[in-house]
N, C-alpha and C positions, 0 to 999 in steps of 0.2 A: 527650396522647401526642405525642412528637416523632419524626418519621421522617427520617433523613438518607440521601441517595443521591447518586451521581455518574453522570453520563451525558454523552455527546458530542452528544446530540440536544436541540436547543434548544426544540423544541416538545413535550417530553415531558408537560408538565402538561395540554396541550390534548388529549392522547391518552387520558387517564383517563375513566372513565365519568362521566356528568353527576352522578349522585348522590354520587360521591366528590369531584368538584370543588366541589360546593355545600357540602360539610361541612368543608372545611379550607382554610386559606390557605397560600400558598407564599412562601418567601423564597429568591430565587435569587442565587447567587454565581457570577459568570463569571470563569474563570481564563484569562488569555491564554497563548499559547505561550511557553515559555522562550526567551530569546535564548541564543546559544552561550556568551557570556561569563557569563551567569547560571548556566548548566548547569555550567560549569567550576568556579565558586565552590562550588556545592552538592556536587559530587563530591569536590573537595579537602577540604571541610569534613567529609564523611562519613567519610573515612579518618583525618582528624585526630581525630575523636570516638571512633574505634575504637582509638586509640593507635598507628596506623601512620604515625608522623610522617615517617620516612625516605621511605616510599613516597609520601606526600602531597607532600613537598618535591620529589621527583624528577618527580612528576606535574605539578606547577606549572611546573617547568623545561621539561618536554616540551610543555606547552600554549603556551609562549612561541614555539615554532617554528611559525609559522602556515603555512609553505611545505611542511611535512612531508606526504607523501602520506597517512600514517596520520591526521594531524590533519584532513585534508580528508575522509577516509572517515568519521570521527566526526561532522564537521559535516554531511555528507550524511545520515547516519543520523538526525540530529535533524530534518532537513527531511522525512524519511519518517515522522515522528511516533513515533519510538521514545520510550519514556517513561524516567523516572528509574530505575526498577527495572531496565530493560534495560541502561542504561549502567553501573549499579552492578554488575550481573552480569558484564558484559564486563571491567570493571576488576578485579573480584574474581578472575576467572579469570586475568587478567594477573598479579595479585599471587601467586597460587599457582605460576605458572610461574617467576616471579623467585625465589620461596622455594626451588624445587627446582633451579634453575640460576642461580647468582649471577652468571655471566658473561654472561647474556643481557641485551640492552639493553631499556630501557623501551619504546622504539618497537617493537622486534621482538616483545616479549611481548604488547603490545596488538594488533599485527597478527595474531599467531597466535590470540589470543582472538577477534578479529572473524571469523576463518575458522571457528573452532569454533561461532560463533553463526550461521553461514550467510550472512554478508554477501558480496555480490558486490564483491570488492576491485578490480575493474577499472572499475566504473561511475563516471563523473564525473571520471576522471583523464585527463591527457594521455598521449600515447604515450611521452613521455620519463619521466613519473612511473611509468608501468606498468613500464618497463624497470628502474627502480630496485627493484622488488619481486622477490621470489624466484619465478621462473617455475614451479617445481614446485607452487606454492601457488595459482596463478591458476585456481581451479576454478569460481568463481562460485557463487551460491546457487541453490536449487531453483527459485525463481520465475523468475529470469533465464533459467536453462537451459530451463525449460518454455516461456517466451515465445519463445526462439530456435528452438524445435522446432515451433512452431505453423505450420500451413499458411496460405497466403494467404486461403483461405476462412475459417478460424477467426479470423484477424486482422481480417478485414472485420467479422465479428460483434462481436468484442471491442472494436474501435475505435469502432464505433457505440454500444456500451453505455457506453464511457468518456465519449464526448461528452455522452450523456444524464446521466451522473452528475456531470459538471462543471457542468452547468446546474442540477441538483438541489441541488448545494452552495450555489449562489447563492440558490436558492429558500429554503433553510433560513435563510440570513442575512436574507432579506426576509420571513421567516415566512409564505411562501406554501405552499399545499398541495402535497404530493409524491405522485404515483401510483407504484405499484410498477414495477420494471423487468420487462418481459415481452418475448417474441419479437415481438409485434405492434408495440410501441414501437421495438424495435431495427430491425425491417424498415422502418418509416416513416422512421427516421433515416437508414438506409442509402440509401433512395430519394433523399434530398436529395443524396447524393454521386453517384448514378447520373445525375441530371439535369445534373451538371457535367461528367461524363466518359462519353461515349456509347460508348466502346470501350476495350479494354485487358484486362490480366490480372486486374483486380480487379472485373469485372462478373459478378455471379452472379444466378441466378434465385431466386425465393422458395423453391423446393424445395431448392435447394443451400444457401441460407442456413440453412434449418431443419435440414438435416443437420449443418452446422457448429455450430449452436446446441446440438443434442443431443450432439455430440461433446464440447463444452466442459462440459456437465453431467456426462457420463459420466467425464470426466477430473477432475471436481470443481473446475474453474475457476469455474464458476457453481454456486451451491448453491440448491436449491429452498427456498422460504419458504412457510410456511403460517400463516394468521391463525387462531389457536385461540380467540380471544376475540370476534372480529367487531368489534374496536375498534382494529385497527392494530398489535397486538403480535405480531410474527412469530417463529415457531420455524423453525430450519433442519433439514432432513431430506433423506435420500437417496432418490430415486425413479429407477428405471431408465427410460431412454427407449426401451427395446426395444419394437417394435411400436406405438409411440405415433404417432398421426396428427397432422398439423399443426393441424387444426381443434380437436382435443381438448387440445392442449398449448400453443397459441400465447399464451394469456393466463395461464399459470401464473407467479406471481411468482418471480423469481430474485434472488440476491444475489451481488455481486462483491466479494471482499475488498478493503478500502480500500488495503492495502499493495500488492496486485496492481495496482490502478489506478495508484498512484504509480510503481511499477516500470515499468509499461507506458509511462507518459509519459516517464520517463527513457530507456527503451530506444528509443522513437521519436525523441527528440531526439538521441540518440547514433548514430542510423542503424544499429542493431543487428539489426533485424528484416527478414524477407523480405517486403517490400511495396513497391509503387511509390512514387515521390516524391510523387505527387498524393495518394495515400491517407495517407501519413505526414503531409504538411502539413495535410490535412483533420483528421486525428486529434489534432493538436496544438492545434487551435482548438475552441471550443465553439459558435461562431455559424455 
């Protein structure tokens, strides 16, 4: 019997029970991330195969303009680990818009489609490029808006978690063991920042940090994880933090969406969040 599967976790085979590992052999294929040039060729080919030759030709011409703000938004979306299906969906929506309004330009239709898919159309662009876009459409996506509305306390917790996740990504590459993300780990990580900055608007007590941690769970930025097999396979579930003490909740595993982590890094780099320069610079590093 052959079983095929796909995962982003490189250590998945080691997470199976011993009796399963001893009874089957694995063949692993590693797929590297698409380059933007490879992505363009795949997308153009998809529409050619569907008989949309005119759209595919215009799409190829659009991709030639590397200085287009919309071109840069697509490239940034690839850096945020959007997959082929996502890009195909964006362009399919663009095609529907062109079919219903023949006067609309290719660039405009893709821009409108990106908005409908919740892309922050201001991220990664210069002020001049932003001015070229239609101001009434500069709404941003829900993750960016959520990040901009976070308090300094919540950002301190989230940035500490981000640094831990950055180091965990390296551990995956090195095949080292990764322990779940918990408040205890986040607090210890935040303490390394406090030792560098003895005063300021980003210094919080353990009780205040725990309050911010619980707020992020209630807002579903963090998601509770439960190991239902005892072997590292986690399920996500919602648990209210109401009336939870720090002692009973500090070692509960939580999960931060990978896209949220990437958007947080981009927002820190673009100075879009309400935090001090020292906390922002600390958050952009992992050491």
